[in-house]
C-alpha positions in Angstrom: -80.7 102.0 -153.0 -81.7 99.2 -155.3 -85.3 99.8 -154.4 -85.0 103.4 -155.3 -83.6 102.5 -158.8 -86.4 99.9 -159.2 -89.1 102.5 -158.4 -87.6 105.1 -160.7 -87.3 102.5 -163.5 -90.9 101.4 -163.1 -92.1 105.0 -163.1 -90.1 105.8 -166.3 -91.2 102.7 -168.1 -94.9 103.2 -167.3 -94.7 106.8 -168.5 -92.7 105.8 -171.6 -95.5 103.6 -172.9 -98.3 106.1 -172.4 -100.4 107.0 -175.5 -99.9 110.7 -174.9 -97.9 112.4 -172.2 -100.2 114.2 -169.7 -98.1 117.1 -168.5 -99.4 119.1 -165.5 -101.2 122.3 -166.4 -100.4 125.4 -164.3 -103.4 127.6 -164.0 -102.7 131.0 -162.3 -105.2 132.1 -159.7 -107.8 134.7 -160.7 -107.6 136.7 -157.5 -105.3 137.4 -154.5 -107.0 134.7 -152.4 -105.9 131.9 -154.7 -109.3 131.1 -156.3 -109.2 130.0 -159.9 -111.5 128.7 -162.6 -110.9 125.3 -164.2 -110.6 125.4 -167.9 -111.3 121.9 -169.3 -109.2 120.6 -172.2 -110.9 120.5 -175.6 -112.8 117.4 -176.6 -111.9 115.1 -179.5 -114.9 116.5 -181.4 -113.7 120.1 -180.9 -110.1 119.2 -181.9 -111.5 117.6 -185.1 -113.6 120.7 -186.0 -110.6 122.9 -185.4 -108.4 120.7 -187.6 -110.9 120.9 -190.4 -111.5 124.7 -190.2 -107.9 125.7 -189.7 -106.3 123.0 -191.9 -104.5 124.2 -195.0 -104.4 120.8 -196.7 -107.8 119.1 -196.3 -109.4 116.5 -198.7 -112.4 114.3 -199.0 -111.3 110.8 -199.7 -112.9 107.3 -200.2 -111.2 104.4 -198.6 -110.7 101.7 -201.2 -108.4 99.3 -199.3 -107.7 98.8 -195.6 -105.5 95.8 -194.9 -104.3 94.9 -191.4 -101.4 92.7 -190.5 -102.6 89.9 -188.2 -99.2 89.3 -186.6 -96.9 91.7 -184.7 -96.3 94.6 -185.4 -100.0 94.9 -186.5 -99.5 97.6 -189.0 -102.1 98.6 -191.6 -101.9 99.4 -195.3 -104.5 101.9 -196.4 -105.3 103.1 -199.9 -107.5 106.1 -200.4 -108.9 107.8 -203.5 -108.9 111.6 -203.3 -112.3 113.0 -204.5 -111.7 116.7 -203.9 -109.9 119.0 -201.6 -108.3 122.3 -200.5 -104.6 123.0 -200.6 -101.8 120.8 -201.8 -102.7 118.3 -204.5 -100.5 115.3 -205.2 -102.2 112.3 -206.7 -105.6 110.7 -207.0 -104.7 107.4 -205.3 -102.6 107.5 -202.1 -101.2 104.4 -200.4 -99.8 104.8 -197.0 -99.0 102.7 -193.8 -100.6 103.3 -190.5 -98.3 101.9 -187.8 -99.3 100.3 -184.5 -98.0 102.2 -181.4 -98.2 101.8 -177.7 -101.9 102.7 -177.8 -102.7 99.6 -179.8 -103.5 98.6 -183.4 -104.7 101.1 -186.0 -108.4 101.5 -186.2 -110.3 99.6 -188.9 -111.6 101.8 -191.6 -114.7 101.0 -193.6 -114.0 100.3 -197.2 -116.1 102.4 -199.6 -116.9 105.0 -197.0 -116.0 108.7 -197.4 -113.7 110.3 -194.9 -112.3 113.8 -194.4 -108.5 113.6 -194.5 -106.2 116.1 -192.8 -103.2 115.8 -195.1 -99.5 116.6 -194.8 -97.7 116.8 -198.2 -100.3 114.5 -199.8 -100.3 111.9 -197.1 -103.3 111.6 -194.7 -102.4 112.1 -191.1 -105.9 111.9 -189.7 -109.2 110.5 -191.1 -112.5 111.7 -189.8 -115.9 110.1 -190.9 -117.4 112.4 -193.5 -121.0 111.9 -192.4 -120.2 113.3 -188.9 -118.2 116.4 -190.0 -119.6 117.3 -193.5 -121.3 120.4 -192.1 -117.9 121.8 -191.0 -116.6 121.7 -194.6 -119.1 124.5 -195.7 -116.8 127.1 -194.1 -113.9 126.2 -196.4 -115.7 127.4 -199.6 -115.3 125.8 -203.0 -112.6 123.1 -203.3 -109.4 124.1 -205.0 -109.2 120.8 -206.9 -111.7 118.1 -207.9 -110.9 114.7 -209.4 -113.5 113.3 -211.9 -113.6 110.4 -214.2 -111.9 112.4 -216.9 -109.1 113.6 -214.6 -108.1 116.5 -212.5 -110.3 119.6 -212.6 -109.0 122.8 -211.0 
């Protein structure tokens, strides 16, 4: 009985620390003989393009500060400057924390580089390198707001 509890505990603890839970996907068969076609999950690149095109609150930002804590819990403080965007507009400079999780430390962002930010109420939730995805922004049309040296232009 103790071995059973130990095995269950190890199984739960291993799955508890996974980066993302991989649930089994049930694919119904295409015909009466049980044949089916495998539908692969979307790639990270496809998910990023979908987030840009369907995102309501998207902005182009420049990273001005990316500081990482060298001791546990390895969190990062990031400051971005919003250049222009679509949707909700809050402030030109946004500071936010990126927390370490079971997948590891937050990625290092290059200071001075431009990123496409998928925002939630003015806080970036995902940053994508601008040079890789700038062609996908053309479908969004003109930005709803632009920050310049003289202030906010709508």
